[in-house]
N, C-alpha and C positions, 0 to 999 in steps of 0.2 A: 553414540556419535556426538562429538562435541565441537567439531570445527571443520572448516574447509578453507582452501585459499586459492587465490590467483596470485602467484608471486611474480617477481620481475622475470622477464623472458629467459635470461641466462640461467637463473636458478632452476626454473621449471624444465628447461630443455635438458639440463643435466640429469633431471629425475626421470623423465619419460621420453625425451627427444621430441617434444612438440612445442609449438609456439603457443604460449599460454595466455597471451594478452587478449582481453575481451573488452569490446567497446559498445557503447550505446549509440546507435545511429538514428533512432527514431523514437518518438513518444506519442502516444495517443491517450486522451483523457475524456471521459464523460464524468462530470462531477456535479455536485450541488451548486458549484460556482459557475458552471458553464458547460457547453457541449463540445468543447475542443480545448486544445492547449492554450492558445492566446487568451481566450476569454477567462479561463480558469486562473491563469497566472496573473492577469491584470487585476482580478478581484482580490487575489491573495496579497499581491504587493500593496494594494490600497487598504488592506485590512477590513474588507467587507465580509460580514457574516452572512451565511446562506441559510441560517436556521429560521424557521417560521412554524406556524401551526400546521399540523398534519392535514393534508387534503385527501389522502388515499383511501380513508375509510371513516366510518362513523365513530366519533370519539366518546360517545356516551359511556360513562363508567371508568374511563381511563384516567389514572392519576397523572401520567405524562401525556401531554397533548402536542408536543413539539418534536420536530425532526429536521434534518437537512435533506430535503427531497430534490431529486433531479427534475427540473421543470422543462416543459415544452419538448420533451424527447419524442421523436417520431421514428419508431423502429423500421417503418416501411422505406426509409431512406437507405437502409442497409440490407434489409431482408425482403423477400417477396411476401405478399400478404398471407399466403397459406402458411409459410414458415413462421410468420409473426404469431399466428394463432396457436402454433404448436411449440412455441419457445418461451421459456420463462424470461422475465424482465432482466435477470442477472446475465443470462446468455446474450440477450440483445445488446446490453451495455458492452459486453466484451467484444462482440462483433464490430460495433461502432468504433471502439477504441483501437482495435487491431487495424482497422482500415486507415485510421489517421497515422498510426505508428508506421505502417508500411509506406504510406505516402511520403512522410517526412524522410524515411530512410531511402527513398527512391528505389525501392525493391519490388521488382516484378518477379514473383515466385516462378512463373513459367520460364523465366530466363536462367534459372539456376537448377541444380540438382535438387528436386523436391524432397528426396529422401534425406537430404541434409538440412532440412528446415523443420525444427521442432516447435511444439506449442505447449507451454506450461502456464496454465491459468489457475491461480489459487482461489478458493472460496471457503469461507468459514461455515456457511449453512446452505449454500446452493439455492435450489428453487423453492424456498420456503413460502414465497408468495403463492405459487401454484398449489402447494400442499395446503395452505390455509384456506384458499378458495374452494378446493375440492373437498376438504373436510366439511365445510359448510354445506356443500351440495349433498354429501353423503348423509349428513344429519337431517337435512330438510327434505330430500327427495329419494333417498335410498341408494343402495349400491349400484343399481342398474344405470344410474344417471352419472356416475363418476366417469370422467374423461379417460379414454384409452391412452391418452398421452400424458397422464399424470406421472407415471414412473419416469419416462425419459425426460420430462420437463423438470422434475425435481432433483434428479441426480446431480451431484456436485461437479462431475466431470463434463457436464453438457456445455459449459462455456468454452472449455478447451476443444471439445469435440466440434462445436459449431464453427469456431474459428478455423480449425483444421479443414473442415469440409468447405467452408466458404473461400478459403485462400488456396486450397489445393496442396497444403503442406502435408507431406507423406512421412515425415520423421516421427519421432516419439510424440505422443499426444497424451498429456498427463494433467491431473489436478492435484495440487498441493493442498492439504487440509491440515492446518496448524493454527486454528482459531485466528486471532488478529495478527499473527505472523505469516499467514498464508501467502500474501502477495510478495512479501520480502523473501520468503523461502523459495518461491517459484523463480524469482530473479537469481537468487544465489545458486540454486541447483541447475537452473538453465545455463548459467555461466560455466558451471562445472562441466556440463556436457560439451560445451565448446572447448574448454581447456583440455579435455581428454582427447579431443579430435573426433568425437562422435558425430558432430554436426557443425555447420558453418553459421547457422542463424537460429535464434530462438525468439519466438514471440512470447514474452514472459511478463506476468503481472498478476492482477487479481480483479475479481468482479463480485459485487454483492448488491442484492436488492431486498433488504430485510424489513422494509417499512410496511408491515402488514399486521393484522390484529394479533396473531399468536406470538410473533416475535416481540412486538412492543409490550404485550402483556407479560411475556416470559422474562424479558430483561427488567421490566418494572417490578415483577415479583421478587427479583434478586435485589431490589433497591439499588440497581446500578445506574439508572437513568436520572438525569436532572428533572426536577419538577418545577423549574422556574418558568412556568407557563405564561406568566404575565409579562415577562421580558425575554422572549425567545432569542433575540440576537445577543443577549448577554448571558445566556444559559451555559454555554461552553466556556469555562474560565479556568484553564489549566494553571496550576501552581498558585491560584488565588486562595486566600484563607476562607472565602465563602463559597467555594465550589461544592456542588452537591451531587455530582454524577456526570456521566457523559451524555452527549446528544447523539442519537443514532442517525447514521447517514447512509447514502447509497451511491453507487457509481462504479466505474471501472477505470483502470489504468493499465496499459500495455506498453512495454518497452521492446524495441527491436534490438536484440543483442547480436553482436557480429564478431567473428574472429578477426584477428589482426591481418591474417593473410587475405581474407575476403575484402576488408576495408581497403587494403592497398590495391587489390586487383580491380575493385570497382571504382576507386578514386573518389570515395565519398568522404565528407568531413564529419568525424564523430563529434558527438555532444559531450561525451564523458568516457572515462575508462573506469571499469569496475576492477578494483585492485584488492578488495578484501571482503570477506564474509565470515562472521563468527556466529555460532549457534550453540546454545546450551539449554539445559532444563533445570528448573527450580527443584523438581521432585518434592513439592511442598503441599500444594492445595489446588483444587480444581478451578478456583476463581481468584484467590488472593495471591499477590506476589510474595515471594519469600521475604521475611522481615529484615534479613541481613543485607540484601542487595548484592550478595557475593556472586551468584550465578549470572545475573545480568551484567555485572562488572566483568566477569570472565569472558562473556561473549564480546564485549567491547574490546578487551585486551586481545582476544584471539583475532578479531577483525583487523586490528592495528598491526599485530605481530605478523600476520600472514601477508599484509601489505608492505612489510618492512618500513613501517612508519612509527613515529613516536607521538606521545600525547601533544607535544609542542607543535606538531605539524598540522593539527586539526584547526581549520578556520571556521567551521560552523557545524553544529549538531542540530538535526531536526529530531526533536524528542518524540517519544511515543505520546507523552503528555495528554492523557485521556480526560482530565478534569474530574477524576475520582480521587477521593481522599488518600487511599492507599497507594495507588500507582504513582502519583506525582511525587509523593514523599520518598518512595522506594527508588524511583528512577533518579531522583536527585542524589540519594545516597550512593547508588551504583556508579554514577558519573564521578563522584568524588573518589570512590575507591579505585576506579579504573584509571583515572587521569592523575590522581593526586590533588591535594588541596589547591596548590598554586595554579595548575593548568585548568582545573575545574572552574575556578573563579574567573579565569581569563577568557575562555572560549565563549563566543556568543551562541546561544541556544534559543530555539523557539518551538512552540507547538502550533502547527497550522490547523490542528483539530479545533482550535478555538474559532476558526472560520468555517471549515468544511464539515464539522461534525466528525464522528468516528465511523468510517466505512468498513469496519470489522475486517473481514478477510482481504478487502481491497485497500485498506488503509496504508499498509506498508509499501505497496506499489505506488499509490498516489504520492506519498510523502517522499519516496525515492525520486520520483519525477520532479516534484517541487524543489527538492534539494539540488537537482541537476540544473533546473531553470534558474535557481538562485545563484549557482556558480557561473552560469552563462552570463547573467546580467550584473553580477557583483552586488546583489541586493539580498539582505537578510530579512525574510518576512517576519512580521511581528507575532507576538502572542497577544491577541486582543483580550479585553476584559480583565487584564491583570492589574487590578486597581489596589488591592490590599494583599500583597504577597504573604504567603504562608511563611512564618519564621523558619520552618524546616525546609523551605524551598527558596534559598537565598542566592542562587546562582544568577548569572546574567541571562534572563529569559526574554530579552528584547520586548519589553512591555509596550504594547499598543501602537507603536510607530515603527515602520521598517527603517533599516539603516543601510548605508552603502559601505561596502568593503570588498576589496579583491579577495576572491575565494578560489583556492586551488585544491584543497582537500576538504571533503565534506563527509559527514557520517549521518546515517539515518537509522534510528532505533525502532524496533517493533517488538512488543511483548504481548503474549496472549494467554487466555484462559488455558489451564492445563500446565502452566509453567514454561511456556515457550519464550525463549529469548533469542532474537535474531537481529544482527547488526550488519549493515552494508556500508562500505567505504568506497567513494568515488573520487577520482582526481581529474583535474582539467587536462585534456589531451594535448599537451604542448609539443610532443614529438611523436612521430609514427615510425 
């Protein structure tokens, strides 16, 4: 399976007789930058880093002691106290983000056919915080003390399940698991469900809460994490020659996706139109991107082709930009291959992971949302900490300071362990 598309309405109607246009009508965000969309976007525009020393657990013995944590999150604002105790942090994040996304979309699920509302929430590693805690209990106190809620709390689909139960959505309820592409793939496949006519609405995105001992130790053992502990806010530095790994982050982003017919019927103003989605596999290595960049470039080409757009149409790319030596170099190469040298050097690009950290399975959804907000405001967010550009990463990565520019076509790249390459293309909704 190498690609999928939302084409222009006339083309898609000839193929299956359905209105294929898919719009984003709501966004919800819980991020290290803030507990809602306005706070997160304000911090990103200003170039503020959310990275600091880890507070979630004892750091004795850890080489990496920094992360982008969500601060001051109170799950009881979204869930009753009993459910809070029986729900992993990643599912709590998803519930909060979904609430905001529904509110912005002005969608009361009880007022629509609930079987035509789907939930797709991606997560790379699900309830790993609960698993880490309960493994400690098993080791210290024995099997009889392990929580009966361990299994349902750790399952990857529990974010989507909780959102479905809390909202009353009765349509498909699924979890996408494709490593760091999970959130982007949930959005892409959710839009596909709408374009086929299966549903009218999808709450789509990603959620992750991996800042726990076993996850930090595991990524640390891979030598994937930055060890710039003495300068936390400068640790995530995509495309910089002195980058030494990514900064792990947590949070959730949910988009309300809606069919063209429903947008017209409800009279809502969409934030963006999702016009393209391309997905490929490197088939190369469990953690390293393919050295040629060709499969990632193919995903970019598929997304543009399916949207009936050219490289010259792109106004901004939100890069995957993890701050790891291999990813940043290979993504630069992929963009050059996909767009051609002239367009690759022209288009503004940035990695907002430089500020938010890497939210793993939620990263693609957060960055899609940031891209839409950038288009709404005509502001290209910066790549902070880009002080000494890698000679192999010489494109326009918007170093350190945001810039203003009208944006009508935006692209968001997401690449993941296992060779996942996922690309979303959004346009400004000028006509309905």
